[in-house]
N, C-alpha and C positions, 0 to 999 in steps of 0.2 A: 338369584333370578336365572331362569332357564334361557339359554341362547335360543333364538328362533329356530335354527336348524342345526342339529347336533350330528356331526360327522367325526366323532372321536370315540367310537365304541371299543377300540383296542385299549384306550386309556381307562375307561370305566363305563358301566352301563346303568341305565335307569332301573330302579327296583320295580320288578313286575308286580302288578296289583295283586295277583294271586299269591305271590310270595309274601307280600305284606299281610294279606289276610291270614295266612298260615302263621305268621310271626306274632300278630297282635295279641293273642291271649297270653303269650309268654312275656309280653312287654307291659301289659296293663293289669294283669292279675297276679296274685301271689304265686310265685314259682318256688319249688324247693331246690335245694342243692342236690345235684345228681348223685352225690356220695352219701346222702342221708338215707336212713332206713324207713322213715315214715312215708305215708302215702304220697305226700307232695314231692318228696325226693324220688320215690319210685316212678312217679309220673314224669318227672324231668328225665330220669334215666331212660325210660321208654321212648321219649321224644328224641333223645340223642341217638339211640340205637336205630330208630326208624330213619333218621337222617343219614346215618352211616349206611344203612341198606340202600337208600335212594342214591347216594353218591356212588356206591359200589356198582349198582345196577347200571348207572349211566356210562360206566367205562369198562364193563365186562370184568369186574373184579369181585372178590369175596368181601363181605363186610369186615371180616377179621383182618383184611389187608389195609383198611382205611385208618390212618392216624390223623385226627383233626389237629389243626394248628390255627394260629391267629391270622395267617395271611399266606399267600403264595411265597413271598419272600422268606418267611420263617420256615416253610416247608423246604425250600431250596437250601437254606442254611443247615437245617437238620440233616438233609441228605448228604451235603458236602462234608460237614464237620463230623456228623455222627457216624457215617460209614467209614470215613478215613480213620477216626479215632479207634473204632472198635476192631478194625481189621489190619492195623499196622501198615497202612498205605504209605508208600514211599513217594509216589508221584500221582497227581491227578492230571487228566487231559480234558480240556474243554474246547469248544469251538471258538473261533475268533469273532463270532457274531452273537455271543451270548448276552442276555440281559444282565445288568449289574447285580441282580439278585443271585446270579451264579458266579460271574467273573470276580466280584469283590470278595465273597467268602472263599473262593478258590485261591485267590492271591493272598488272602489272610492266612491260609494254611502254611504259607512260607515261614511265618513266625514260629511254627512248630517244626521247621526243618523239612517240610513236605514240598517237593518241587511241583510247579505248575507248568504244563505245556499247552501250546495252542495248536488246534487243528485248522488248517487253512481252508478258506472258502474260495470257490471259483468265482468267475465274473458274474454269474447269475445268482450268486448268494447261496449256492448249494454246498453242502459238506459231502464230498464224494467219499465212498468207502476207501478208495485208493489213498485219499489224503489222510485218513485215520491210520491206515496201514503204515504209511510213510512216517507219520508222527510217532507212532509206537516204536518203529524200527530205529528212529533217531533219538529216542528219549534218553538213553543213557542209563536210567534207573527203570526197574520194573514199573509198569503202569497198573495201579490197583483200582482206579475209578475213572470212568469216562462219563462226561455229561454233555449232551447236545440237545438243544431245544427242538420240540416237534415242529413248531411253526414260529417263524421270526416275528416279533412284535412290530418291527418297522416295515420290512418288505412284504411280510406275509408268506415268504417262501417256506414250503413244507419240506422237511428233511426226510431222507430214507432211513428212518430210525431202526426198523427191524434189521436192515442190512448192516448198519453200524453196530447194532447190539450183537449180531452174530460174530463180528470181528472182535469186539470187546470180550465176549465169552471165550473165544478161541485163545485169547491171550490171558485168560484167567482174571479179567478185570470186571468189577461191578459196573453196570450200566444204568445211568439215570437220565431221564428226560423231563424237561419243563414243558408241560402241555397246557399251560395256563391260557395261551391265546387260541389253542386249537379247539378246546371243548366248546360245544355249542355251535361250531361253524363247520366242522368236518367230523366224520365218525372217529371216535377214540376208543380203542380196545386195548386194555393193559396186556392181556395175554398175547394178542397178535403183534404188538410192538416189541415183545420179546425182551423187555427191560426188567431190571430188578427194582426200580423205584421211579415214581412219576409224581410230579407236582401239579396240583389243581388250585384254582382260586374262585371264590364265590362271586365277587363283584364284576367279573368279566362275563358272567352268564345271567345277568339281571337278578342276581342275588345281593345280599347285604355285604358291605365292606366289613372287614374284621373276621373273616373265616376263610380258611384254606385247608388243604389236606395233602398228605404224602401217602401215596399208594405204595405199599411196601411188600415185596416178596417175603414170605415168612422165613425163608432160609437165610435172609440177610441179617448179619449181626450189625447192630447200630447202637450208638451211645446217645442218650438224651442231651439236649442243650439246656433244658430247664429242669431243675430238681425241686421236689417238694412233696406234695400229697400223693403222687403216683398215678395221677389220671392218665388216660390214654395208654394203658398197659405199662405205665412207668416211663413212657417216651416223651410225654409233654405235660408236666405237672402244672396245676393251676385250675381253679374253678372254671368250668366251661362257660363260654358265652352262649347260653342256651338259645336265646331268640335267634342269634346269628346262625347257629348250626342248624336249627330248624329251617330257617330261610334258605340256607345253602342246600339242604336236602331237597326242598321243594324246587329250587331253581335247577338243580341237577336233573331232577325227574322231568321237568319241562323242557330242558335243553335237549334231552334225548328223544322227545316226542316231536313229530313234525319237522325233523331236521331237513329232510330232502326238499320240501317246498320252500323252506326258509333259505336254504342254500341256493336254490335255483333263482329265487327272487333277488338275492344279493349279487349273484353272478351277472344277472341281466342289468342291474343298476351299475355295476362296475364297468361292464362292457360299454354302456352308454356314456359313463363318465370318461373312460379312457379314450374313446373315440373323439370326444370333445377336447380332451387334454392334448391328444396328438395333433389335432387341427390347430391348436394354439401354440404348438412347438415344444411341448414338454418332453423331457426324457423320463421314461418310466422305468424304475429300477426293478429287476427281477422278473421282467415281463415274459421271459422265455423259460421260466421255471414253474413247476406246480406251485400255486399260491392259495392262500385262504380266499374264499369267494368274496370277501368284503373289503379287502385291503388294496390300496393303491398308494405307492410311494413315488414321488416324482419331483422334478426340479425344472426351473427355467434358467437358462444361462444369463448371468448378470443380475439376477434378482435374489436378494437375501431371503432365506426361508423365514426367519423370525419376523422380518418386516412384512412379508406377505401374510403370515399367519395373523398378525395383529390387524392388518388392513381388512382381512376377511372377517375377523371377529367384530370389528366396528360395523360391518355390513350385515351382521347377524348369522355368521357361519362359524361354527366351532370345529377347527381342524388342528392338527398338531405338527410340530417340526421335530421329527424323530420320536423318541420315547418320552412320554409324559412322566415316567418313573425315574428319569435321569435328567430332569430339566435344570439341574444345578450347573450344567456344563454348557458353555457356548462353543465348544470345539465341534468340528464337523462330526457327523455320525460315524462312530467306530465301525458300524456295520458296512456302510458304504466304502469307507477306507479299506476295509478288509476285502471288499469286492474289487478293489483297484480303481474306484471312481476318483476323478480329479478332486482335490480338496475344495477348490473354488466352487465347483458344481455341487459338491456334497453340502456345502454351507447353504445352498438354496433349497434343500430338501423339505418337502411338505408331505404329510401323511393324511389321507382321507381314509377313515375306517367306518364303513357303512354298517347300519343295523337293519334288522328285518322290518322295522317300522318306518324306515325311510322310503321315499317315493320318487318316481321319475320326475315329477314336478319340482321337487327339491334339487335333484341333480341338475336339471335344466336351468333352474334359477341360479344355482351355484356357478355353473359354467358361464352364464351371462355376466354375473358379478365379477368372476375371476377375470374375464376378458377386459372389463373396464378397469379393474385395479392394476392389471399388468400394463395397460396403456398409460395409466396415470403414473405408475412407478417408473416406467421407462422414460417418460417426459422429465420427471424430476431428476433422474440419473443424467440425462442429456444436459440439463441445465447446470447440474453440479460440475460436470466435466467442462 
């Protein structure tokens, strides 16, 4: 059942009706295996290659640079493990605010004797180029791979990736960025970012779940994670999820068109939201850094984030406490801790991530409900004390 008002678009997005329309024939009619030589197989192959062209066009890449995967997480793992394995990497360097789809595979590389280093974030949630220079200088071993996300999934803070990539290249390291949260919200151009590899995901841009991509510079040696029939140029074996890839292609094309007015609309909604949050006494994290237009990450002193999230859910508002992709942890947000936020305040963090279909009326209703829930929770806390 759909919650009345959905404010968790960084978690996942609703499938666009135009995307579903494009997918339906590949879900309801006989489709061939894209490796088959008969006409049904050739039709499937053509559909996949069209999707590849659409994804490439959305991020200023060549179709030959698009490697389809089953998710953004798989693409991140392919980048981290595949590049490290193929290039004899001795140390990888990741930011202290990475999504678990990067931090966990990076730390798993330690089982292979590859060291993992962290790049510090500042109090605004930014990874400064000087911080990368310092991390590399203090690394001990040569750094062969650097990964910093383009936009943080919790704070929405946008990182200076092209500048960081320049430093990585200067030190002869490969540069990867997870651009999952950025696509569809800000312009994303593979060449301008100056990276060697970039991760994308379908379900963050109103496409289907179960499809992702790694955009890969053709000069990068990379080893596959999955072996088998040799699909995706031997980099990701397994029969393709045809309908999902077709939907991903359509969603990517739609995400690139009409971006400016969508972005403007979400910025106006966020400004209205954060004005109300400030009046209610919220601390807004990353507010002084460039951010995604749809993301607001905040907390109220003395209020537990999970408690507030559940209270708002009962009132018909879907929001998140930190990352929906790492909800197995009740620890304070590692992103906020890396920013130097007090752990008690960090435990109160709540994320609102707006979509272009949200309205000012929904924001106003949310603020009114939030005010009431804060009053109720504070009374309960006072009674408990």
